[in-house]
N, C-alpha and C positions, 0 to 999 in steps of 0.2 A: 232931436233931443230936446224938444220944445216943453215937454211936460216936466218943468223944474221940480215938481214935487214928487216925482217918481223916485224910487231908489235905484242908486247907481251900484251895480255889482261888479267890482274889479276882481279879475282872476288874475293872479301873478304866478309864474312858474319859477322853478328851483334855481335857474340861472341868476335871478335877481339876487338871491340870498348870497351868492358870491361877490356882490358889487355894492359895497357901502354907499358909494355916490348914487348909484342908481336908487337903493332903498330910500336914501335921504331925499332925494328928488321927488320920488313918487309920494312919500308921505307929506312933503311941502305942498303937492298939489292936491292930495286928499284933504289936508287942513284948508286950503282956499275954496274947495268945493263944499266942504260942511260950513265953512264960514258964509258962504252964499246962501245956506239955508237948505241945501240938499243933503239927503242922508246916504251914507256910504257903507257897503259891506264890502270886505276883503275876503276872497277865498285862496288859498294857496296850496300848491304841491310842496315839492323839495326834494326832488330826485337825486340831487348831488349830494345833500346832507344824508340822505338813505344810504347810498352808495358808500360815502365816507364811513358811516358807522357799521355798515355790514362788513366792510373791508378791516375795521380796526377789531372786529369779533370774528376775524378768520371765516367769513360766510361768502358765499359765491352767489351770484345773480344768474339765474337761468331763465331762459326765453322758451315759450311755447308759441309757434307761428307767429313770432315776432313780438309777442306781449310778454311782459314780465311776469314770472310766476312768483307767487308769494307763499312760501311754504310756512306751515303754521309755526315752526320753531323760529322763524325769522320776525314774527309779527310783533313780538314785545319791542324788538329793536327799531322796527320800522315805525311804530307807534310812537316810541320816544323821539326818533328823528324828526317825525312830522308834527305830532301833536304838542311835543315838547320844544326841542332845539329850534326848529324852523319857525314855529308858532312865537317863540319869545324873542327871536332875532327881530322878526317884524314888529312884535309889540314894543320893542325897545326903540326902533327907527320911528315908530308912531309917536311914543312918549316924548322923544327928543324933538320932534317937528311940532310938539304941543297938541298932538290929537290924544283924546282920551279913549282908549281901546279895551275891548273885553275879548281875551283869548278863549276860544272855544274850538269844539270839533263837532262834525256830523252826528256825533253819539249823544251829544247833549240834548235835553229837553224835548225828546221825542220829535226833533226837527225832521228826519227822514225815516222811512222804513227800508231796511237794508237788507239784502239777501246775498248769498254766494252767487257770483255770476256765472262761473263755470267750474266744476269740480278740478279740471286739468288745470287750471290756473292757481288753485290752492285758496288762500284767503283773500280773493279779490272780490270787492263788493260791487253790487248793482244797487243804486238808491233811487227812491222816489219821493217827492215831497210829502210830508205828513202834517206838521203842526208848526205853525210860523209864530206862536204866541211869544216864545222867548226872544227872537229876533226883533219882533215887533216892540217889545218892552225895552230892549236895549236901545234900539234906534230912537224910541220915543224919549229916551234921556239925553239925546245928543251924543251918543258914544258910538264908536264904529266897532263893530264885531269883525274879528279877524278869524276866520274858520278853516281848520285844518282838514284834510280829506280823509280822515279816519273815522269810521263809522262802527256799528255794532249790530249784531243780529238780535233778534228777540231773545236768544238764549245766552246773549252777553258776550259773544265771542267778537274779538276786534277784527275789523275788516280794512284792507287798503283800498281806497276808491280812486280811480283816475280823477285829477284835480279838475279837468275841463268839465267831466261830468258832474262832479260834485258842485260846480259853480252853476252848472245847468239847473240842478235841483234847488240850489238857493234862489237863483233868479225867479225860477217859478214859484217858490214859497212866497217871496216878498212883492211879486209882480213887478221885478225890476228890470232895468236896462242893462244888459250883460255887455261887458267889454273885456275881451281875452287879450291880455297884455303879455307879450313874450319879448325875446330880445331881437325880434325881427319886425320891421315897420308895417307888416300886413301880409297878405297873400301875394306872391310875385308870380308874374308869368315866366314863360321858358326863358325870356331874356332878362330876367332879374328885375322887371319894371313892376311897380306897385298897381294892382288891380283895385279899382275904387270900389267896386260892387260885383256881387257875385250870387246868382240863384241857383236852386237845385241842378237844372239842367247844365249850366256852365260848370258847376262844382264836378258833377259826374264825368264830364267829358275831360276836364283836367286831370282827374284821378286816373281815368283810363288811359290818357297820355303819359302818365307817370310825372307831371309837373306838380302835383299836389301829392305829397306821399309821407309816409312815417307819422312823426309826431304833429306835423300841420294837418294830415288828413284826420287824425282824432280830434284835433281843434276845430277844424271846419266842419266836420260831422256834428260835433256837440253844438256849435254855433247855429247850424241849420236846423237841429232838433228844436232849440229855443225859439229861433225866428219863426218857425213853422207853428208851434205849438202857442206861442204867446201873439202871433201875427204882428211882430216889429222887428227891424233890423237888429242884428247883433254886430258889434264892431271887433275886428281883430287888429290890434295896434302894437305899439312898443313902447316899454318904459324906459328904454334906452333914448329915445327921440324927445329931446326937450321941446320942440316945437308941437308935436303931437301932445304932450302933457299939458303944455300951455293952453292949446285949443280944448282939450278935454275940460280943463278948469274953467273955460268959458261956456261949456255946454256945447260946443261943436262938434260935428262928425269928425272922427279920426280913422286913419287906417283904411282896412277893406270893410265894406259894409255887406254881411251876409244878409240877403232879402229873402222872405218867405215867398 
């Protein structure tokens, strides 16, 4: 992480939104990184907020081959949970840490091109980077964009995008260094030990053995895609780990490095 001028793209998951201390600590770290002259973009999901809102509206979550299906009638609630509630929770935490933020979604300013990923999954989006000007403007002001993973088709339909994939598109847009932060300290081996570094062959082997599965599999595959397309490592680390956050603020490598 020697290039201090590159943009740091921090992706945070839904579990963070349940932890006020975690949000406060992460935003304090972001404030330190920005004070050191580095630009930061935060990309977020919010699975637990989505679940809460769907339950409150008497709606069920269904899955197809392990992937969440997003029926069209649920989309307004999901968009509200992610682009609204989750986004503002993070903005509030940023503000109280002294970070000036701009809350946006993937639907803003032609950031990405979004299409429906697979009809069987409903309103789930597949995105590719399109226009970075808005992000570049926001960053040029010293502000931190907080980007929700809600996108829009060319016809104006709202889409729900996997937040790791959203972060991938944003990192590609700003040519940034991607750090996927979750509530685990990185990718663990079969014995629960942190793996410092992984390449494609090692990842494929661990997936085959069932060591990397479900949510971590999506995360690692997204990280690998960025590492390979941008030819630089992607970090998978934890917002829970104070030592990792301190190292991140100093520009040091943390967690598991996913190598191209």
